[in-house]
C-alpha positions as CSV (number, residue, x, y, z in Angstrom):
1,M,0.0,0.0,0.0
2,S,2.9,2.4,0.8
3,Q,4.3,1.9,-2.7
4,Q,1.1,3.1,-4.5
5,P,1.4,6.8,-3.7
6,V,5.1,6.7,-4.8
7,S,4.2,5.0,-8.1
8,S,1.4,7.5,-8.6
9,L,3.8,10.4,-8.1
10,S,6.3,8.8,-10.4
11,G,3.6,8.5,-13.1
12,I,2.6,12.1,-12.7
13,S,6.2,13.3,-13.0
14,E,6.7,11.2,-16.1
15,I,3.6,12.7,-17.7
16,G,4.7,16.2,-16.7
17,A,8.2,15.6,-18.2
18,Y,6.6,14.2,-21.4
19,L,4.3,17.3,-21.7
20,F,7.2,19.6,-21.1
21,T,9.3,17.9,-23.8
22,L,6.4,18.0,-26.2
23,V,5.9,21.7,-25.6
24,A,9.6,22.3,-26.0
25,Q,9.7,20.5,-29.3
26,I,6.7,22.5,-30.6
27,M,7.6,25.9,-29.3
28,R,11.4,25.6,-29.0
29,I,11.8,27.0,-25.5
30,R,14.7,29.4,-24.7
31,S,17.4,28.1,-22.5
32,N,17.2,31.2,-20.2
33,P,13.8,32.9,-20.6
34,M,14.2,35.4,-17.6
35,P,15.1,39.0,-18.3
36,S,18.8,39.9,-17.8
37,R,19.1,43.7,-17.8
38,L,18.0,45.7,-14.8
39,V,15.5,47.8,-16.8
40,D,14.0,44.6,-18.3
41,I,13.6,43.1,-14.8
42,L,11.9,46.2,-13.4
43,C,9.5,46.5,-16.3
44,F,8.8,42.7,-16.1
45,L,7.9,43.1,-12.4
46,I,5.4,45.8,-13.2
47,I,3.3,43.4,-15.2
48,G,4.3,40.2,-13.3
49,V,3.6,41.6,-9.8
50,F,1.2,44.5,-10.0
51,L,-1.2,42.9,-12.4
52,P,-2.2,40.1,-10.1
53,V,-2.4,42.5,-7.1
54,V,-4.6,44.9,-9.1
55,F,-6.7,42.0,-10.3
56,M,-7.4,40.8,-6.8
57,F,-8.3,44.4,-5.7
58,E,-10.8,44.6,-8.6
59,I,-12.4,41.3,-7.8
60,V,-12.5,41.7,-4.0
61,V,-13.3,45.4,-3.6
62,V,-14.6,47.0,-6.9
63,L,-16.7,44.2,-8.4
64,P,-19.0,43.6,-5.3
65,A,-19.9,47.3,-5.4
66,F,-21.6,46.8,-8.8
67,H,-22.9,43.3,-8.8
68,E,-24.3,40.9,-6.1
69,P,-21.7,38.1,-5.5
70,G,-23.0,34.9,-7.0
71,G,-25.3,36.7,-9.4
72,F,-25.2,36.4,-13.2
73,F,-23.4,39.7,-13.9
74,H,-20.9,39.1,-11.1
75,T,-20.0,35.7,-12.4
76,F,-19.9,36.9,-16.0
77,T,-17.7,39.8,-15.2
78,F,-15.4,37.6,-13.0
79,L,-15.0,35.1,-15.9
80,M,-14.4,37.8,-18.4
81,A,-11.7,39.3,-16.1
82,M,-10.1,35.8,-15.7
83,F,-10.1,35.4,-19.5
84,L,-8.4,38.8,-20.0
85,V,-5.8,38.2,-17.3
86,F,-5.0,34.7,-18.6
87,N,-4.4,36.1,-22.1
88,I,-2.3,39.0,-20.9
89,K,-0.1,36.8,-18.7
90,G,-0.2,33.8,-21.1
91,N,0.9,35.7,-24.1
92,M,3.6,37.5,-22.1
93,I,5.0,34.2,-20.8
94,A,4.9,32.7,-24.3
95,C,6.9,35.7,-25.6
96,M,9.5,35.1,-23.0
97,M,9.8,31.3,-23.4
98,I,9.7,30.8,-27.1
99,D,13.0,30.7,-28.9
100,T,12.9,32.8,-32.0
101,S,16.6,32.9,-32.7
102,V,18.4,31.6,-35.8
103,N,19.7,28.7,-33.6
104,V,16.2,27.1,-33.4
105,K,17.3,24.7,-36.1
106,K,20.3,24.2,-38.3
107,V,19.7,25.5,-41.8
108,D,22.3,25.7,-44.5
109,P,22.2,28.8,-46.7
110,P,21.3,28.4,-50.4
111,S,24.1,27.9,-52.8
112,D,23.9,31.5,-54.1
113,Q,23.6,32.9,-50.5
114,L,21.1,35.4,-51.8
115,N,20.3,38.1,-49.1
116,W,22.3,36.1,-46.5
117,R,24.9,38.1,-44.7
118,E,27.7,37.5,-42.2
119,C,26.9,38.7,-38.7
120,G,29.9,40.5,-37.2
121,E,28.9,39.5,-33.7
122,C,28.0,35.8,-34.3
123,Q,30.7,35.4,-36.9
124,K,28.5,33.3,-39.1
125,L,26.0,33.7,-41.9
126,A,22.6,35.0,-41.0
127,P,19.4,34.6,-43.0
128,P,17.5,37.6,-44.5
129,R,15.4,39.7,-42.1
130,S,17.4,38.5,-39.1
131,W,19.3,40.9,-36.9
132,H,21.7,40.6,-34.0
133,C,20.5,41.7,-30.5
134,K,23.3,42.8,-28.2
135,T,21.1,42.0,-25.1
136,C,20.0,38.6,-26.2
137,K,23.5,38.0,-27.8
138,V,22.1,36.1,-30.8
139,C,20.6,36.8,-34.2
140,I,16.8,36.9,-34.2
141,L,14.6,35.6,-37.0
142,K,12.6,38.4,-38.6
143,R,13.6,40.6,-35.6
144,D,11.1,43.3,-34.7
145,H,12.5,44.8,-31.5
146,H,13.7,44.0,-28.0
147,C,10.8,44.3,-25.6
148,I,11.7,45.6,-22.1
149,Y,8.5,44.1,-20.5
150,T,9.3,40.5,-21.6
151,G,13.1,40.9,-21.5
152,C,13.5,39.3,-24.9
153,C,13.4,40.0,-28.6
154,I,10.2,39.9,-30.6
155,G,10.7,38.0,-33.8
156,L,9.1,35.5,-36.1
157,R,8.0,32.8,-33.6
158,N,6.7,35.0,-30.8
159,H,5.4,38.0,-32.7
160,R,1.9,36.6,-32.5
161,F,2.1,36.4,-28.7
162,F,3.4,40.0,-28.4
163,M,0.5,41.3,-30.4
164,G,-1.9,39.3,-28.3
165,F,-0.2,40.6,-25.1
166,I,-0.7,44.3,-26.0
167,F,-4.2,43.7,-27.5
168,Y,-5.5,42.1,-24.3
169,L,-3.7,44.6,-22.2
170,F,-5.6,47.3,-24.0
171,V,-9.0,45.5,-23.8
172,G,-8.4,44.7,-20.1
173,S,-7.4,48.3,-19.3
174,V,-10.5,49.7,-21.0
175,Y,-12.7,47.2,-19.2
176,A,-11.2,48.0,-15.8
177,L,-11.1,51.7,-16.3
178,V,-14.9,51.8,-16.9
179,Y,-15.5,50.1,-13.6
180,N,-12.8,52.0,-11.7
181,S,-14.0,55.4,-13.0
182,I,-17.6,54.7,-11.9
183,Y,-16.5,53.3,-8.6
184,M,-14.3,56.3,-7.9
185,W,-16.1,59.3,-9.4
186,V,-19.7,58.1,-8.8
187,I,-20.1,55.5,-6.1
188,H,-17.4,57.1,-3.9
189,G,-17.6,60.6,-5.4
190,H,-17.9,62.1,-1.9
191,I,-14.3,61.0,-1.3
192,Y,-12.6,61.4,-4.6
193,S,-14.6,64.1,-6.5
194,N,-12.3,67.0,-5.7
195,W,-9.3,68.8,-7.0
196,L,-6.9,67.1,-4.6
197,T,-7.6,63.8,-6.3
198,V,-6.7,65.3,-9.6
199,L,-3.5,66.7,-8.2
200,K,-2.6,63.3,-6.7
201,L,-3.1,61.7,-10.1
202,V,-0.9,64.2,-11.7
203,C,1.7,64.4,-8.9
204,P,1.9,61.0,-7.1
205,M,4.3,62.4,-4.5
206,L,1.3,64.1,-2.8
207,H,0.2,60.6,-1.6
208,M,3.0,60.8,1.0
209,V,1.7,63.9,2.7
210,T,-2.1,63.8,2.5
211,G,-4.9,61.2,2.6
212,T,-5.4,57.8,4.2
213,F,-3.4,54.7,3.2
214,W,-6.4,53.0,1.5
215,S,-7.7,56.0,-0.3
216,N,-4.2,56.7,-1.7
217,M,-3.7,53.0,-2.5
218,Y,-6.8,53.0,-4.7
219,L,-5.5,56.1,-6.5
220,V,-2.3,54.3,-7.2
221,F,-4.2,51.4,-8.8
222,Y,-6.3,53.9,-10.8
223,S,-3.1,55.5,-12.0
224,L,-1.6,52.1,-13.0
225,N,-4.9,51.5,-14.9
226,I,-4.5,54.7,-16.9
227,L,-0.8,54.0,-17.6
228,A,-1.6,50.5,-18.8
229,L,-4.3,51.9,-21.1
230,A,-1.9,54.5,-22.5
231,Y,0.8,51.8,-23.0
232,G,-1.7,49.6,-24.9
233,V,-3.0,52.4,-27.1
234,L,0.5,53.6,-28.1
235,L,1.8,50.1,-28.8
236,L,-1.2,49.1,-30.9
237,A,-1.1,52.4,-32.8
238,Y,2.5,51.8,-33.6
239,H,2.6,48.0,-34.3
240,V,-0.7,47.3,-36.0
241,P,0.1,49.3,-39.2
242,I,3.5,47.6,-39.3
243,V,1.9,44.1,-39.1
244,L,-0.7,45.0,-41.7
245,R,2.0,45.9,-44.2
246,G,4.1,42.8,-43.5
247,G,7.0,44.7,-42.0
248,V,9.0,44.9,-38.8
249,S,9.9,47.8,-36.6
250,A,13.5,47.7,-37.8
251,D,12.4,48.7,-41.3
252,R,13.7,52.2,-41.9
253,T,13.6,52.9,-45.7
254,K,10.5,53.0,-47.9
255,E,11.9,50.0,-49.9
256,S,12.4,47.8,-46.9
257,K,8.9,48.7,-45.5
258,E,7.2,47.6,-48.8
259,K,9.5,44.8,-49.8
260,Y,7.7,41.9,-48.1
261,D,4.1,43.3,-48.3
262,R,2.0,40.4,-49.5
263,G,-1.4,42.0,-48.8
264,V,-3.3,42.3,-45.5
265,Y,-4.6,38.7,-45.3
266,Q,-1.2,37.1,-46.0
267,N,0.6,39.6,-43.8
268,L,-1.7,38.7,-40.9
269,R,-1.2,35.1,-41.6
270,S,2.6,35.4,-41.5
271,V,2.3,36.7,-37.9
272,F,-0.7,34.8,-36.4
273,G,-0.3,31.6,-38.4
274,N,-2.5,29.4,-40.5
275,R,-5.2,29.3,-37.8
276,M,-5.2,33.1,-37.3
277,H,-9.0,33.2,-36.9
278,L,-8.6,31.1,-33.7
279,A,-5.1,32.0,-32.6
280,W,-6.1,35.4,-31.1
281,M,-8.4,33.7,-28.6
282,S,-5.7,31.9,-26.5
283,P,-1.9,31.5,-26.5
284,L,-2.5,27.8,-26.1
285,I,-4.0,27.4,-29.6
286,R,-1.4,26.1,-32.0
287,S,-1.2,28.0,-35.3
288,D,1.8,27.0,-37.5
289,L,3.4,29.8,-39.4
290,P,3.6,29.7,-43.2
291,D,7.3,30.9,-43.2
292,D,10.3,29.2,-41.6
293,G,12.2,32.5,-41.1
294,Y,15.2,31.4,-43.2
295,H,13.9,31.7,-46.7
296,W,11.9,34.6,-47.9
297,N,10.4,35.2,-51.3
298,V,9.9,38.8,-52.4
299,P,6.2,39.1,-53.4
300,T,5.4,40.2,-56.9
301,N,1.6,40.5,-56.5
302,K,-0.3,41.5,-53.4
303,Q,-3.3,39.6,-52.3
304,D,-5.7,41.6,-50.2
């Protein structure tokens, strides 16, 4: 009888190891997914730590002020919040873990080595559209940029998850800001509807000299909500047009911006994969990319 729990734990560990190996084979997990620079670590902690704390505050304090716990709207809003937080955190973690470097697999350059170039840092041939990152210390396939919030480069294999991260961050921020604004300016307007509140939002240092701990804490959460919304809006406004034209942030000249434009549909497919109509719903949905990142054909005709 004493051997049965041991065998059960052994079986569970074997299943866990198998699933990890399977995910690693599909996604090609990075050897060191954690941020390395101090600025990357600090920005990662803003999302990694404050998001769960703010989420708990919203569920425990704000939501019961609107809907009766256990009721339909309370349950619906709670599930919606869980869905948004899962997609924000899930896409962020996927960005950090997936290896999108040129070392994902060994690929020999074509005989003519067309558009391949020698990387001065790696001292080896790099495929088209790949660029070296000094922070990640490797060439990245279809490199877009180095993201300080995930501490890694955004490239071919994790571009979809980065777009999902900022999209759901925007949606979640809008959703939370509606509730928070009504909670603060209407339900508790007798506390917050004054010029001192506005001054505290503009100058957070005033929290240290006036107001109670809990009233100031809510203003901090409200300020983070506004910052998250501004962050999501700015990133979406910048990155969506780039994705729609099939480019990357590193494109600087007009020729490079238009070189790989295959039309809106194919451009979206090159980022979100063959199942792009489902891929946006969850980072767990597999959606294989049509390109391998090593060989690129310059389009002659665009397909809208």
